[in-house]
C-alpha positions in Angstrom: 0.1 -33.4 -10.2 -1.7 -36.6 -11.3 -4.0 -38.8 -12.0 -5.9 -40.5 -9.4 -9.4 -42.2 -9.2 -12.0 -41.2 -7.1 -13.0 -45.0 -5.7 -10.3 -47.2 -5.8 -12.5 -49.6 -4.6 -15.4 -49.1 -6.4 -16.7 -53.1 -8.9 -18.5 -50.3 -11.4 -17.2 -47.3 -13.1 -15.7 -44.4 -11.5 -14.1 -40.9 -12.0 -10.8 -39.8 -13.3 -9.8 -36.9 -10.9 -6.7 -34.5 -11.8 -5.2 -33.3 -9.0 -2.3 -30.4 -8.2 -0.7 -30.2 -5.0 1.3 -26.3 -5.3 3.4 -25.8 -2.0 2.0 -22.8 -0.9 -1.9 -23.0 -2.0 -4.1 -25.1 -1.9 -4.9 -28.4 -3.9 -6.7 -28.5 -6.7 -8.3 -30.4 -8.5 -11.1 -30.8 -11.2 -13.0 -33.7 -12.5 -12.0 -35.1 -16.3 -15.7 -36.8 -16.2 -14.4 -39.8 -17.6 -14.6 -42.6 -15.7 -12.8 -45.9 -15.6 -13.1 -49.5 -13.7 -10.4 -49.8 -11.4 -9.1 -53.3 -12.3 -7.9 -51.2 -15.3 -6.3 -48.8 -13.6 -2.6 -48.9 -13.6 -2.4 -47.0 -9.3 2.0 -47.4 -9.1 2.2 -45.0 -12.3 -1.9 -43.4 -12.2 -2.5 -44.0 -15.3 -4.8 -46.0 -17.5 -3.6 -49.1 -18.1 -2.1 -50.3 -21.7 -3.6 -53.6 -23.0 -3.3 -55.0 -25.9 -6.3 -54.6 -28.2 -8.3 -52.2 -25.4 -9.6 -49.5 -27.8 -11.2 -48.5 -25.2 -9.0 -47.7 -22.9 -6.7 -46.4 -25.3 -9.2 -43.5 -25.9 -10.0 -43.1 -22.0 -5.5 -42.2 -21.8 -6.1 -40.1 -25.5 -8.5 -38.0 -23.4 -7.9 -36.9 -20.2 -3.5 -36.5 -21.6 -5.7 -33.1 -23.3 -6.1 -31.8 -19.5 -2.6 -32.9 -19.0 -1.3 -31.3 -21.7 -2.9 -27.9 -21.3 -1.6 -28.1 -17.9 1.6 -28.3 -18.7 1.2 -25.4 -21.7 -0.9 -23.4 -18.6 2.8 -23.9 -16.5 4.4 -22.8 -19.0 3.1 -20.6 -20.0 2.8 -18.3 -17.1 6.6 -19.4 -15.3 7.3 -16.9 -19.0 5.0 -15.0 -18.0 6.2 -14.9 -14.3 2.6 -15.7 -12.3 2.2 -18.1 -9.8 -0.3 -20.7 -11.0 -2.1 -20.8 -8.1 -6.4 -22.5 -7.5 -7.8 -19.3 -8.2 -5.9 -19.0 -12.2 -6.5 -23.8 -12.1 -9.7 -23.2 -11.7 -10.6 -20.3 -14.9 -8.2 -21.3 -17.1 -9.7 -24.8 -16.6 -13.5 -23.5 -16.5 -12.7 -21.5 -19.5 -11.0 -24.7 -21.3 -13.1 -27.6 -20.7 -16.5 -26.4 -19.8 -16.7 -23.4 -22.1 -17.6 -21.5 -19.6 -16.7 -17.3 -20.1 -14.6 -17.9 -17.6 -11.8 -15.4 -17.7 -10.0 -14.2 -14.9 -11.2 -9.9 -14.9 -8.9 -7.1 -14.4 -10.4 -7.8 -10.3 -8.7 -11.4 -10.6 -5.5 -10.3 -12.4 -5.1 -6.6 -9.4 -5.5 -10.1 -6.3 -2.9 -11.5 -8.1 -0.1 -8.4 -7.8 -1.1 -8.2 -4.6 -1.0 -11.7 -2.9 2.7 -11.5 -5.3 3.2 -8.6 -2.9 2.7 -10.4 0.7 5.6 -8.2 2.1 4.2 -5.0 1.6 3.6 -2.7 4.6 -0.1 -2.9 6.3 -0.3 0.4 4.9 0.8 0.1 1.6 -1.2 -2.6 1.3 -4.2 -1.0 2.5 -4.1 1.1 -0.1 -4.0 -1.3 -3.2 -6.4 -2.7 -1.9 -8.7 0.5 -1.8 -7.6 0.8 -5.5 -8.4 -2.7 -5.9 -12.2 -2.3 -5.1 -12.5 1.2 -6.4 -12.4 -0.4 -9.8 -14.5 -3.3 -8.3 -17.6 0.3 -7.7 -16.7 0.8 -11.7 -17.3 -2.9 -12.8 -20.9 -2.7 -11.5 -21.6 0.9 -12.6 -20.9 -0.2 -15.9 -22.2 -3.9 -15.2 -20.4 -5.3 -17.5 -16.9 -8.0 -16.0 -13.7 -5.5 -16.1 -11.3 -6.9 -18.5 -7.7 -5.8 -20.4 -10.3 -5.7 -23.5 -13.2 -4.0 -21.8 -10.7 -1.4 -19.2 -10.1 1.2 -21.9 -11.0 3.8 -21.7 -9.4 5.7 -18.4 -11.2 8.6 -18.4 -14.3 7.3 -18.2 -12.6 6.0 -15.2 -11.2 9.2 -14.1 -14.8 10.4 -14.0 -16.5 8.3 -12.0 -13.4 8.2 -9.0 -14.0 11.8 -8.9 -17.5 12.3 -9.7 -19.1 9.3 -8.3 -17.0 8.7 -5.2 -16.0 11.9 -4.8 -12.4 11.2 -4.9 -10.7 14.9 -5.2 -7.7 15.4 -7.1 -4.4 14.6 -4.6 -6.4 11.7 -3.8 -7.5 11.4 -7.4 -3.3 12.0 -7.9 -2.3 9.2 -5.5 -4.3 6.8 -6.2 -3.5 6.1 -9.8 0.0 5.6 -9.1 -1.5 2.8 -7.6 -3.4 2.0 -10.8 -0.9 2.8 -13.3 1.6 0.6 -10.6 -1.1 -1.6 -11.5 -1.1 -1.6 -15.2 2.1 -1.3 -15.9 3.1 -5.0 -13.8 0.2 -6.4 -15.8 2.3 -5.3 -19.2 5.1 -6.8 -18.1 3.4 -10.2 -17.4 2.0 -9.8 -21.2 -1.6 -9.5 -20.5 -2.2 -6.1 -22.3 -0.1 -4.8 -24.9 -1.7 -1.0 -24.4 1.2 1.0 -22.4 0.4 4.7 -23.2 -0.5 6.0 -19.5 -0.6 9.2 -20.3 -5.1 10.0 -19.6 -4.6 7.9 -16.8 -2.9 11.4 -14.6 -4.7 13.8 -12.4 -3.2 17.6 -11.4 -2.2 17.4 -7.8 -2.3 21.3 -5.6 -0.4 22.3 -2.6 -2.2 21.3 0.1 -2.8 23.6 3.0 -0.6 21.7 6.1 0.4 23.3 8.4 3.9 23.8 10.5 4.3 25.4 14.2 5.9 28.0 15.8 8.7 28.0 17.9 6.4 29.0 20.4 3.3 26.9 20.2 6.5 24.0 20.2 7.7 25.2 23.8 3.1 26.3 24.5 3.2 22.8 24.3 5.9 20.7 26.3 5.1 23.7 29.3 1.3 22.9 29.8 -0.1 20.2 31.9 -2.7 18.5 30.1 -3.7 15.9 34.0 -4.2 13.2 31.8 -1.3 10.6 31.1 -3.4 9.5 27.9 -3.1 13.2 26.2 0.3 14.0 28.2 2.1 10.8 26.1 0.5 11.5 22.9 2.0 15.3 22.8 5.8 14.2 24.7 5.6 11.5 21.4 5.3 14.5 18.3 7.4 16.5 20.1 10.2 14.1 19.8 8.6 14.8 17.0 9.4 18.2 15.8 12.8 18.2 17.1 14.4 15.1 15.7 11.9 15.2 11.8 11.0 12.0 12.6 7.5 10.1 11.0 5.4 8.3 12.7 6.6 5.0 11.8 10.2 6.6 12.9 9.4 6.5 16.3 10.4 2.8 17.6 13.9 3.8 16.2 15.1 5.7 19.9 17.4 3.0 20.9 19.5 4.2 24.5 22.5 2.5 23.4 22.4 4.7 19.7 22.8 7.6 22.4 26.3 8.0 22.6 28.7 11.5 22.8 25.5 14.2 22.4 23.5 12.3 20.0 21.9 9.6 18.8 23.1 7.9 15.5 20.8 5.0 14.3 18.7 4.6 11.1 15.5 4.2 10.0 13.5 1.8 10.2 11.1 2.9 6.2 14.0 4.1 4.2 17.0 2.4 6.6 18.7 6.4 6.1 21.1 6.4 8.7 20.7 9.6 10.6 22.6 12.3 13.4 20.2 13.6 15.9 21.4 15.7 18.8 20.0 15.0 21.8 22.4 17.0 24.5 21.6 20.8 22.6 18.3 20.7 23.0 17.4 20.3 26.5 13.2 19.9 26.3 14.5 17.0 23.7 16.5 14.8 26.3 14.6 15.4 28.8 11.5 14.2 27.3 13.8 11.1 25.8 15.6 9.9 30.0 10.9 10.7 30.8 10.6 7.1 28.9 14.6 6.5 29.5 14.6 6.0 25.9 11.5 3.3 25.0 8.7 5.8 23.6 5.5 5.0 24.3 3.1 2.5 21.8 -0.2 4.3 20.1 -1.6 2.8 17.4 -1.8 5.2 13.7 -5.7 4.7 14.0 -5.5 6.4 17.8 -2.4 9.1 17.2 -4.1 11.8 15.2 -7.3 12.3 17.2 -5.8 11.8 20.3 -3.1 14.4 18.9 -6.3 16.6 18.4 -7.6 16.6 21.4 -5.2 16.9 23.3 -4.3 20.5 21.4 -7.4 21.4 20.8 -7.8 22.8 24.1 -4.7 25.2 23.9 -5.9 28.8 22.7 -3.3 29.8 20.6 -4.5 26.6 18.4 -8.1 27.4 17.9 -7.7 30.5 15.1 -9.5 30.0 11.6 -7.9 28.8 9.1 -8.4 28.3 5.2 -7.9 24.4 4.3 -9.1 23.9 0.5 -9.3 20.9 -1.8 -10.2 20.4 -5.7 -12.1 18.6 -6.9 -12.4 18.8 -10.8 -9.7 21.8 -10.8 -12.6 23.4 -8.5 -11.3 24.8 -5.5 -13.8 23.9 -2.6 -13.1 25.9 0.7 -13.5 25.1 4.6 -12.9 26.9 7.4 -11.9 25.2 10.6 -10.0 25.6 13.8 -6.1 24.9 13.8 -6.3 22.6 15.8 -8.1 20.4 13.1 -5.1 20.7 10.7 -2.6 18.9 13.3 -2.0 15.3 12.7 1.5 13.0 13.0 3.1 14.8 10.1 2.6 17.5 11.5 6.1 17.5 13.5 8.7 16.2 10.7 6.7 19.8 8.9 7.1 21.6 11.8 11.0 20.6 12.1 12.1 21.7 9.3 10.1 25.2 8.9 11.5 26.2 12.5 14.8 24.6 11.3 16.0 26.2 8.3 14.0 29.5 9.6 17.6 29.2 12.2 19.6 29.1 9.0 20.6 24.9 9.1 21.8 23.8 5.9 19.5 21.5 3.3 22.4 18.9 4.0 21.9 19.8 7.9 18.0 18.9 7.8 18.0 16.4 5.4 20.7 14.4 8.1 18.8 14.7 10.6 15.8 13.9 8.7 17.0 11.4 6.7 15.5 13.1 3.5 18.1 12.2 0.4 15.8 14.2 -2.4 16.1 18.4 -2.2 12.7 18.5 -3.7 10.9 16.4 -0.9 12.8 18.4 1.4 11.3 21.9 0.6 7.5 20.5 0.2 8.3 20.2 3.5 8.7 23.6 4.7 6.6 25.8 5.5 7.5 29.8 4.7 6.2 31.5 7.6 4.5 35.0 6.9 7.0 36.1 10.1 9.7 34.6 8.1 8.9 35.9 4.5 8.5 39.6 6.3 12.2 39.6 8.0 13.6 38.9 4.4 12.1 41.3 3.4 13.7 43.9 5.5 16.8 43.1 5.4 16.5 44.3 1.8 14.3 47.7 2.3 14.9 48.8 6.1 
């Protein structure tokens, strides 16, 4: 950081400007509103000349030193908070200090800083943080006052707004509040507020009505001729998910070089967990992998689910009616829809887990293939079928 003159060759007084340049941010320039003749400026030291008897220059030096001292204090404070001193922060801080404007950083400003700090986030997670920030923006507008850490203390009012006005169901609200808590915990560590109890910032979540395919439905999909290259590719990729238990983001991990002695041994892209996937034991899986030489078709997340539902809606076994229940403020909302409308990319992983457990696989075996490391997570995926319950009951009472 340093001072410089706005007009170096001016014959009249010119403004003294303060400049700071961060390599990863645009330069910050601020006018001190103090003027000086260029002949009284030392261009080497970038400061006011020290001339005996020139009280006016001493006063000028004292005035601009205020800016330097303030900047050094800011730099020290933000380093203690482990926050990068960005152009946006400097602008607000300098305006607040020297222009007597109430432009302190708001909750929204700090949320932007958090998002910038998390620049390595995957696109989907980044979008979720942005969505959370947008909810705060809407809430702020509804209150007609700036949202600061001093005013954002009534979490009950915020939850009511997101639920009643933004129409979030309880499960979506619960996930949303986790991002808000992450932000508030981050801010607490930065010493931006002193709230430690977020017990009121919560919403009960309910088990969702996700579905899994039966073995018969999987085989039917495999044998069905869609007579459409686009739909056939999405079904092939979906079936590979059903046969391997991998999540959608991990379909790209399939590489022929990892195929050895009847199975694939590789690490998942998202979690880096090592998985072992039997191939030769499932002729349908092996056929599909060789069909694409282990290089699966690339389908964007935005297109995958619409294409998948378009494809499965053609089969009669996917057209029966099912109930889909969601909750808002604890009140159930039951929607009747076709079974095919419930199908999504994640149905493949859920189908694999459900079918393998029905066939007697142990949890450890399922976890080895699917890459799931927490048994509680695995149990959430297991959709116990009516036939499975019926068979178990027969073994007890028949």
